[in-house]
C-alpha positions in Angstrom: 268.4 132.9 -11.8 271.7 134.0 -12.0 274.4 134.9 -9.2 274.8 138.5 -8.5 277.4 140.5 -9.8 279.1 143.8 -9.2 276.4 144.6 -6.0 277.0 144.2 -2.4 273.5 145.2 -1.7 272.5 141.1 -1.0 269.4 139.8 -2.7 266.6 141.6 -3.7 264.0 139.9 -1.5 260.1 138.8 -2.1 258.1 138.0 0.9 255.5 135.8 0.2 252.4 135.8 2.6 248.6 134.8 2.6 245.9 133.7 4.6 246.2 130.0 5.9 245.7 127.0 3.4 246.3 129.8 0.7 248.6 127.9 -1.0 251.7 129.6 0.1 253.3 126.3 -0.1 251.7 125.9 -3.5 253.5 128.9 -4.8 256.8 128.5 -3.2 257.1 125.1 -4.5 256.5 126.7 -8.1 259.1 129.4 -7.6 261.8 126.4 -6.5 261.2 124.4 -9.7 262.5 127.6 -11.5 265.5 127.6 -9.1 264.5 130.4 -7.3 265.6 129.8 -3.6 262.8 129.9 -1.2 263.3 130.9 2.7 260.6 128.9 4.4 260.2 130.5 8.0 257.6 127.7 8.9 260.4 125.1 8.2 262.8 127.1 10.2 260.4 127.6 13.1 260.5 123.5 13.2 264.4 123.7 13.3 264.7 125.8 16.2 262.3 123.7 18.4 263.8 120.1 17.1 264.0 117.7 20.0 266.8 118.7 22.5 266.8 122.1 21.2 267.2 125.0 23.9 264.0 126.1 22.8 262.1 123.1 23.0 263.1 122.8 26.3 261.8 126.2 27.3 258.2 125.5 25.7 257.9 122.2 27.7 258.6 123.9 30.9 255.9 126.8 30.1 253.2 124.5 28.8 254.1 121.0 30.1 255.3 117.8 28.5 252.1 117.0 27.0 252.5 119.3 24.5 255.7 116.6 23.4 254.8 113.9 21.2 256.4 109.9 22.4 259.3 110.6 20.4 260.1 114.0 22.1 259.3 116.3 19.2 256.6 118.7 19.7 252.9 118.4 19.3 252.0 121.4 16.8 248.6 120.4 16.9 248.1 120.4 20.1 250.0 123.5 21.0 248.3 125.3 18.6 245.3 124.7 20.0 246.6 125.6 23.5 247.6 128.9 21.8 244.7 130.0 19.8 242.5 129.2 23.0 244.9 131.6 25.4 246.2 135.1 23.9 248.7 135.5 27.2 250.0 132.3 26.4 250.6 132.5 22.5 252.1 136.4 23.1 255.0 134.1 25.1 255.1 131.7 22.4 255.6 134.5 19.6 258.0 136.5 21.8 260.0 133.5 22.2 260.4 131.9 18.6 259.7 135.2 16.3 263.3 137.1 17.1 264.8 133.7 16.8 263.5 132.6 13.6 264.1 136.4 12.3 267.6 136.1 13.0 267.6 132.9 10.9 266.0 134.3 7.9 268.4 137.4 8.1 271.4 135.0 8.0 269.9 133.1 5.2 269.7 136.0 2.7 273.5 137.5 4.0 274.6 134.1 3.1 272.6 133.8 -0.5 274.8 134.6 -3.6 271.5 135.0 -5.6 269.9 138.1 -7.8 266.5 137.5 -5.4 265.0 135.3 -3.4 261.6 134.5 -1.9 261.1 134.7 2.0 257.9 132.9 2.9 256.2 134.0 6.0 252.5 133.1 7.0 252.4 136.4 9.3 254.8 138.9 7.5 252.3 141.6 7.2 250.9 140.9 10.9 254.6 140.7 12.5 257.5 142.9 12.3 261.1 142.8 11.8 260.6 141.9 8.1 262.1 145.1 6.6 264.4 143.4 4.7 261.6 142.7 2.1 261.5 144.6 -1.3 258.2 143.2 -2.4 255.2 141.6 -1.2 253.3 139.1 -2.5 249.8 137.7 -1.6 248.6 134.4 -2.4 244.9 134.8 -2.1 241.9 132.0 -1.8 238.1 133.2 -0.4 238.0 132.3 2.9 235.3 129.5 2.5 238.4 127.7 0.1 240.7 128.5 3.1 238.3 126.7 5.5 238.2 123.7 3.7 241.8 123.3 2.6 243.0 123.4 5.9 240.0 120.8 7.6 241.0 118.6 4.1 244.9 119.0 4.7 245.3 118.4 8.9 242.0 118.2 10.1 241.7 121.6 11.5 238.5 122.3 14.0 236.4 124.7 13.3 237.2 126.8 16.5 240.9 126.8 15.9 240.7 127.8 12.7 238.7 130.7 13.0 240.9 131.4 15.7 243.8 131.4 13.7 241.7 133.6 10.5 241.1 136.3 13.2 244.2 136.7 14.2 245.4 137.4 10.0 244.8 140.4 8.8 241.2 140.6 7.0 241.3 139.7 3.4 240.7 143.1 2.1 243.8 144.4 4.2 246.1 142.0 3.2 245.7 142.8 -1.0 245.2 146.2 -0.1 249.3 145.6 1.4 250.2 143.2 -1.4 252.6 144.9 -4.7 251.1 141.6 -6.4 248.8 139.2 -5.9 248.1 135.5 -7.0 244.6 134.1 -7.1 244.8 130.5 -6.2 241.0 130.2 -5.8 241.2 127.6 -8.6 243.4 124.2 -9.7 247.2 124.4 -8.9 247.9 124.0 -12.5 247.0 127.9 -12.9 249.5 129.1 -10.5 252.4 127.4 -12.9 251.9 130.7 -15.7 251.3 133.1 -12.8 254.5 132.3 -11.2 256.5 132.2 -14.7 255.1 135.8 -15.1 256.3 137.0 -11.8 259.5 135.4 -11.7 260.3 137.2 -14.9 259.2 140.3 -13.5 261.2 139.9 -10.2 264.0 139.1 -12.4 264.0 142.9 -14.3 263.1 144.4 -10.7 265.7 142.7 -8.9 268.2 143.7 -12.2 266.9 147.2 -11.7 267.8 147.7 -8.2 271.2 146.0 -8.1 272.1 149.0 -10.4 270.7 151.5 -8.3 273.5 152.5 -5.5 
């Protein structure tokens, strides 16, 4: 990864997305291992609701203190079950959090000196305000694989998992809007050569993009 030279356009931004438990984090880790900066919207979503934060105070006031753990941090599993059972509650939370997260993403992009970088956003294609992305990379896995991984990872119950998947674009639509796709239905070791191939391609695209006025 080289720093930018002679360009004030900012980094070329690749948006990384995919359905729940498709393997986005594993793919992001592969890019990071190559020295590519990764901005993770999920990580930022945790930062903005850290104990003592204004947003966490507002969330607790809205949903009740039972969505807090004993150490004062957000009980994300409980909140997730609550909002996916209540569309109005989900909309309220998204309107509170998403603008703040997008603002932080933009700030991190603006502060970066990299030629290109990855922004990982689970609802990149479902949401708005991500016009900073020049290219979309979708991590794909069959729904049955997603469900098995999600349940093994954090014990997500079937009803909550179904609600989360329904909130996301159907697989066919997500794939149709992708510029690039990584098939992550197999072993994680298979990701390494595919990510290396894409990283080389993105380096070329970023170089070309920075040469244009």
